[in-house]
N, C-alpha and C positions, 0 to 999 in steps of 0.2 A: 504494500500500500504506500501511497506517496507520503504518508505521515511517518513512515518507518525512519527516515533520516532525521526528521524533527524529533521523534521519540528517542532515537539513539543519542542525539545531542543533549536532549533533556536528561537522560539517564546519566550521561557523563558529567553534566553540570551538577546533578544531585549528588553523585558520588564524591565529586570534588568538594562540594559544600557540606557533605555529611548527612544531608536530609532532603526530604522532598515535601513541598507544601501540599502535595496531593494526599500525603499520608500523615503529615505532621504539621500542625498549624503554626509552629514557631519559626519557620525559616524561609528557604529559598523561594523566590518568586517564580511563578510558572512562566515559561518562555512565552513570548507573544505568539498569538495565533498566526496562521498563514495569511498573507495578503490575498484578498478576494479579487480574482481576475475579472476585469471589465468584460472581456470576451465571454467568460463563463457566465457572468451575471446576465449579459444580453441573451445568450442562448437559453439559459435557464428561465428567463422571463417569458420567452417565446414558447418554450416547451410547457411551462407551467400553465400559460394561458390556454394552450391546446389540450392538455391532458389532465390538469389538476383543478383548474378554477371552477369547473362545473360543480364540484363537490366542496372544495375547500375555500371557495369564494374568490372573486376577482381581486379583492384587496387582502387576501389571505385570512379573512375573517371567520372562516369555518361556517358550519351550519348552525342555525338558531338552536339554542338549548343544547349545545354540543356535549354537555356533561351528562345529559339524559340518554338513555338507550331507547331505541325504536321498539315498537311492539314485538318485533320478531327477535329481540334480544341483541341485535347488532348495535355497535357503537356508531354514533353520528360522526361525521367528518369534523375533526377539531380544527381550530384556527392555527395558522402557522406564523401569525404575527406575534408580538411580544405578549399578548394577552392569553395565549395558549400555553401548552406544555411542551411543545416541540423542542424548545431550547434547553429543556431539562435533560435531554438525552444527547449522548455523544454520536459522532458520525457513524460508528458501526451499527448502532441501533437504528438510526434514521435511514441509512442506506438499505439495511435489511427490510425495513418497512416498505420502502419503495420497490425493491426487487421482488419481495415475496407477497406483498399486500396482505390481505386477510389470512392467507394460508399460514402465516407465521404464528397464528394463534392456535393452530390445529392441536398441538400437544400441551397447551397451557390451560390451566383451570383459572381463568380470569373473570368468569361470570358473564361472558358475552362473546360475540364474534365481531368480525369486521367485514363490510362489503367492499373494502378497497381492493381493486384488482391488482394483480401482480404485474409489474412492468418489466420484468427481466427479459421477456421475449418481445416486448414492444419498443422499448427505448434502448439506445446504446449506453454503454458505461459513461461515455462523455456527456450524454444528455441527462442521465440520472445524477451524476456529480454536479452538473450545471444547475439543475433544478434546486438541489440542496444549497449550492452557492448563492443562487438568487434569493432563496428564502432567508438565508443568513444575512445577506446584504441589507435587508429591510429592518434588521434588529438594531437597537442602540448598542454602542460600544460595550457597555457594561454587561449586557445580555450576551453579546458575542463572546466576551471573555469567560463568562460562566459556562457557556456551551463548549468552549475550547477546553476548559478544565474537565468537563464531562467526557469529552473525546479522549483526552489523555488518560483519564482513569480507566475508561473502557479498553483502550488499547493496552494499558499495563496489565489489566485483568486477563485479556486475551493471551498475553505473552506468558502468563504464569500457568 
């Protein structure tokens, strides 16, 4: 993954400093997140408008009453702006959601399902990454920083 190099640099910096702010509140600052590419943002905005906006909203606002489930037990499409929960998750989780859609819930007991389609066979890796980049580009800097920390935590967990 493209974050491997960033993660490796982060781990080296943490070893040199003796701790990690991801696991220990007393120390080293998390390295800055990657710069969001204007080209990816533009592509992502186009793909989002074509593939995602019908459920997640033209302005990333999600469906009304998105925290409530539909009568069939499925979850409603959440917002992807800062009012939603998207930014609470790291890139691995968000990319899995886009690739696998509702199928990712198949083996989980989470009290509901998702009608989100899988995009693994519909969109290219570049388009999927660009959609996520576009969504992130709409968030304030502080929320982008929190989401970057979530990404690093998830990638560290995946390595263990």
